[in-house]
Residue frames relative to the residue before (quaternion, step in Angstrom):
aa qw qx qy qz dx dy dz
M 1.0000 0.0000 0.0000 0.0000 0.00 0.00 0.00
S 0.3330 -0.7457 0.5421 0.1977 3.56 -0.78 0.99
R 0.4621 -0.6943 0.4926 0.2484 3.50 -1.14 0.72
L 0.2852 -0.7450 0.5784 0.1702 3.58 -1.04 0.77
Y 0.1680 -0.8080 0.5616 0.0590 3.57 -0.77 1.05
L 0.5164 -0.6226 0.4951 0.3173 3.54 -1.28 0.45
T 0.3865 -0.6606 0.5819 0.2751 3.55 -1.14 0.63
A 0.6727 -0.4871 0.3546 0.4295 3.58 -1.25 0.26
H 0.6391 0.5256 -0.3235 0.4589 3.60 1.03 -0.77
E 0.6627 0.4959 -0.3009 0.4737 3.63 0.97 -0.85
Y 0.6280 0.5318 -0.3308 0.4619 3.59 1.04 -0.80
E 0.6666 0.4997 -0.2980 0.4661 3.58 0.91 -0.92
A 0.6388 0.5222 -0.3286 0.4596 3.60 1.02 -0.77
L 0.6534 0.4912 -0.3115 0.4845 3.61 0.98 -0.80
L 0.6352 0.5354 -0.3242 0.4525 3.57 0.99 -0.84
L 0.6613 0.4913 -0.2936 0.4849 3.58 0.99 -0.84
K 0.6455 0.5352 -0.3100 0.4481 3.60 0.98 -0.86
Q 0.7374 0.3964 -0.2141 0.5033 3.59 1.02 -0.84
G 0.5077 -0.6694 0.4190 0.3445 3.59 1.20 0.04
G 0.6359 -0.5690 0.3204 0.4114 3.59 1.16 0.51
M 0.6416 0.5224 -0.3116 0.4673 3.59 1.27 0.20
C 0.6527 -0.4671 0.4200 0.4236 3.55 -1.38 0.16
C 0.5277 -0.6733 0.4231 0.2985 3.60 -1.03 0.76
V 0.5642 0.5770 -0.3954 0.4386 3.62 1.23 -0.25
D 0.5370 -0.6859 0.3923 0.2953 3.58 -0.78 1.08
E 0.7282 0.4479 -0.2523 0.4533 3.60 0.87 -0.92
C 0.6649 0.5034 -0.2901 0.4695 3.61 1.23 -0.35
N 0.1494 -0.8060 0.5699 0.0575 3.57 -0.89 0.94
T 0.3331 0.7572 -0.4991 0.2581 3.60 1.17 0.49
S 0.1236 -0.8193 0.5578 0.0476 3.56 -0.96 0.86
D 0.6876 0.4555 -0.3011 0.4786 3.62 1.20 0.01
D 0.8364 0.1606 -0.1626 0.4983 3.58 -1.22 0.66
L 0.1897 0.7959 -0.5464 0.1787 3.59 0.70 1.07
I 0.2676 -0.7685 0.5712 0.1074 3.56 -1.05 0.89
G 0.4463 -0.6682 0.5232 0.2838 3.57 -1.02 0.77
E 0.0330 0.8167 -0.5691 0.0895 3.59 -0.71 1.09
H 0.4697 -0.6643 0.5140 0.2717 3.55 -1.25 0.59
S 0.4630 -0.6542 0.5089 0.3142 3.57 -1.06 0.64
T 0.7398 0.1836 -0.1438 0.6311 3.60 1.19 -0.56
P 0.6179 -0.5585 0.3743 0.4075 3.63 -1.04 0.57
N 0.5727 -0.6358 0.4154 0.3086 3.55 -1.04 0.86
T 0.6051 0.5612 -0.3642 0.4316 3.61 1.14 -0.45
W 0.6621 0.4933 -0.3114 0.4704 3.60 1.15 -0.47
R 0.7942 0.0084 0.0467 0.6058 3.54 0.93 -0.92
R 0.2576 -0.7945 0.5329 0.1358 3.56 -0.40 1.23
A 0.2954 0.7283 -0.5634 0.2549 3.56 -0.52 1.20
K 0.6164 -0.5211 0.4222 0.4126 3.54 -1.29 0.11
P 0.6304 -0.5244 0.3936 0.4155 3.60 -1.17 0.44
D 0.1818 -0.8190 0.5399 0.0691 3.55 -1.00 0.85
Q 0.7545 0.2304 -0.1939 0.5831 3.58 1.25 0.36
L 0.3270 -0.7284 0.5691 0.1967 3.56 -1.27 0.41
M 0.0495 -0.8033 0.5932 -0.0191 3.57 -0.92 1.00
C 0.4806 -0.6108 0.5302 0.3389 3.53 -1.26 0.40
A 0.6937 -0.5022 0.3172 0.4074 3.60 -1.23 0.38
N 0.6582 0.5213 -0.3224 0.4371 3.63 0.94 -0.82
C 0.6781 0.4666 -0.2895 0.4885 3.60 0.91 -0.87
H 0.6065 0.5671 -0.3422 0.4398 3.57 1.12 -0.69
K 0.6357 0.5288 -0.3274 0.4573 3.62 1.00 -0.81
V 0.6609 0.5044 -0.3050 0.4646 3.58 0.91 -0.91
K 0.6717 0.4955 -0.2974 0.4636 3.59 0.90 -0.92
T 0.6372 0.5379 -0.3302 0.4423 3.60 0.98 -0.82
L 0.6536 0.5003 -0.3169 0.4714 3.61 0.93 -0.82
R 0.6514 0.5050 -0.3083 0.4750 3.57 1.00 -0.84
D 0.6534 0.5181 -0.3081 0.4579 3.60 0.99 -0.83
I 0.6261 0.5417 -0.3441 0.4428 3.59 0.97 -0.81
K 0.6519 0.5064 -0.3142 0.4689 3.59 0.94 -0.85
A 0.6717 0.4986 -0.2964 0.4608 3.59 0.93 -0.89
I 0.6427 0.5242 -0.3240 0.4551 3.60 0.97 -0.83
W 0.6871 0.4690 -0.2945 0.4702 3.61 0.87 -0.88
K 0.6019 0.5449 -0.3672 0.4538 3.60 1.08 -0.61
V 0.6553 0.4969 -0.3072 0.4789 3.60 0.95 -0.87
K 0.6438 0.5165 -0.3273 0.4600 3.61 0.97 -0.80
R 0.6502 0.5039 -0.3224 0.4684 3.60 0.97 -0.80
L 0.6796 0.4943 -0.2934 0.4558 3.59 0.92 -0.90
N 0.6983 0.4472 -0.2681 0.4904 3.59 1.10 -0.65
G 0.5210 -0.6670 0.3993 0.3526 3.59 1.26 -0.07
V 0.4532 0.6870 -0.4549 0.3400 3.60 1.23 0.22
A 0.7445 0.3015 -0.1714 0.5705 3.59 0.98 -0.84
P 0.5461 -0.6265 0.4314 0.3509 3.61 -1.06 0.63
S 0.4773 -0.6567 0.4997 0.3021 3.55 -1.10 0.66
Q 0.6923 -0.4530 0.3456 0.4429 3.57 -1.29 0.15
Y 0.6308 0.5364 -0.3294 0.4536 3.59 1.01 -0.79
E 0.6783 0.4879 -0.2919 0.4655 3.59 0.91 -0.90
R 0.6394 0.5175 -0.3290 0.4637 3.60 1.00 -0.79
R 0.6724 0.4928 -0.3053 0.4602 3.59 0.94 -0.85
R 0.6353 0.5196 -0.3332 0.4641 3.58 1.04 -0.75
K 0.7052 0.4665 -0.2647 0.4637 3.59 0.99 -0.80
Y 0.8196 0.2738 -0.1105 0.4910 3.60 0.83 -1.00
G 0.5994 -0.5537 0.3785 0.4368 3.61 1.20 -0.18
A 0.7005 -0.5016 0.3220 0.3926 3.53 -1.31 0.27
Q 0.7892 0.1981 -0.1123 0.5704 3.58 1.06 -0.66
M 0.4306 -0.6560 0.5480 0.2895 3.51 -1.14 0.66
H 0.2718 -0.7809 0.5449 0.1395 3.57 -0.77 1.01
G 0.2072 -0.7740 0.5892 0.1043 3.54 -0.91 0.96
R 0.6573 -0.4584 0.3817 0.4605 3.52 -1.27 -0.17
R 0.4115 -0.6985 0.5270 0.2550 3.54 -1.04 0.74
F 0.5275 -0.6062 0.4881 0.3406 3.52 -1.22 0.52
E 0.4510 -0.6585 0.5210 0.3024 3.54 -1.09 0.69
K 0.4602 -0.6646 0.5079 0.2978 3.54 -1.06 0.73
P 0.4736 -0.6721 0.4757 0.3125 3.59 -0.90 0.84
H 0.4203 -0.6952 0.5265 0.2509 3.54 -1.05 0.81
Q 0.2020 -0.7801 0.5840 0.0975 3.55 -0.72 1.07
S 0.1064 -0.7887 0.6037 0.0458 3.55 -0.74 1.06
S 0.7907 -0.3682 0.2266 0.4335 3.56 -1.27 -0.21
G 0.8141 -0.3378 0.1639 0.4429 3.59 0.42 1.18
S 0.6565 0.4921 -0.3461 0.4550 3.64 1.10 -0.30
P 0.5971 -0.5709 0.4105 0.3861 3.60 -1.09 0.57
S 0.5950 -0.6212 0.3826 0.3373 3.56 -1.10 0.69
W 0.6499 0.5314 -0.3289 0.4325 3.60 1.14 -0.48
K 0.6247 0.5031 -0.3466 0.4862 3.61 1.24 -0.23
R 0.2802 -0.7591 0.5638 0.1657 3.54 -1.12 0.66
């Protein structure tokens, strides 16, 4: 899916509509605003319809990722917890820590 971007005229119109501020009520940031969708782009493909600061954008993105995966699980697109456990085992395995190399009594940072 290709991404739809705002033109300079559309960005200025959104900036004027929002009063030059971030669209989040508690945030009063007015610099470095990013064009963002009110609903995730995977649900409804459209151009961004609001401007957010970078900090609010990070929070919204994390919330959107959770919502998108929930919809995928409910629609049967993503595997359920039962299917993941059957395929990968009861626990997800991470990388193991490397064992520290012990040399002749001196700390490892000394040569």
